[in-house]
N, C-alpha and C positions, 0 to 999 in steps of 0.2 A: 713917604720916604722910601727910597729904593737903593739900598746899599750895594755897591759893586763888590763882588767876591774876587774876581780877577778879569783881566783882559788878555786875549791871546788870539793870534791869527785873524785879526779884524773883527773879533767877536767881543761883546761885553756880557759877562755872566753876573746876574744880580737877582735880588729878592724884592718883592713888594712887601712892605711891612704889615699891611692889614689885608691879608688874603687867607685862603683856606689853610688849615693846619697840616694837611698831608705834605710831607717833605718834597720840595721841587725847586727847580731853578729856572729862571728866564734867561734867554739868550737873544741878544740883539746884534744885527749886522746892518750894513748899508741897505740891503735889499728887503729886510723883513725881520721877523722875530719868531721865536719858538718857546715853548714851555716843555720841560722834561720832568717827569716823575722820577724820584729817586727810590721810591719804595712801592711795592715790594721789590721791584727791579727797575732798572733804568729804561725808560721808554718815552716816546714822544706823546705829550698830552694834547698839544695843538701847535699849529704853525700858520703863519700868515706871511706870504711874500717870499719866503726862502726857497731857493732852488734846491732840488734834491741833493746835489753835490754839497751845498752849504749845510744842509740839514745833517748829512752824514758826517761832515767835518765837525760840526758842533757837537753831535752825539759822541764822537770819538774823544773830543776834549772833555766832555762831561765824564766819560768813563775813566779817563786818565786822572782827572782831578776830583773824583767823587769823594775821597776822604777829606780833602780840603773844603769842598762844598758842604759836606755834612758837619764838619767842625764849625764853619762859619754860620751855618744854620743854628746850631746849638748855642753859639755865642750870641747871636742876634735874637733868637726867639726863646731861648732857654730850653731846659730838658723837657 
């Protein structure tokens, strides 16, 4: 199961239900995907196929929506 947190700018932001416990979000676009750590700070964990411009845009959206992503994480995975 991979619930979608939100979609914006051609990106889908989502979680994988059975993955590592460190808070993070996955981002998918037409060209590839990336994973961003949310703790201890927002940073790219890995990326496949995304162009640098797309990666920067995705990270900017993670930064704007970080509180929403964290709330969704808590609701999905629990405290």
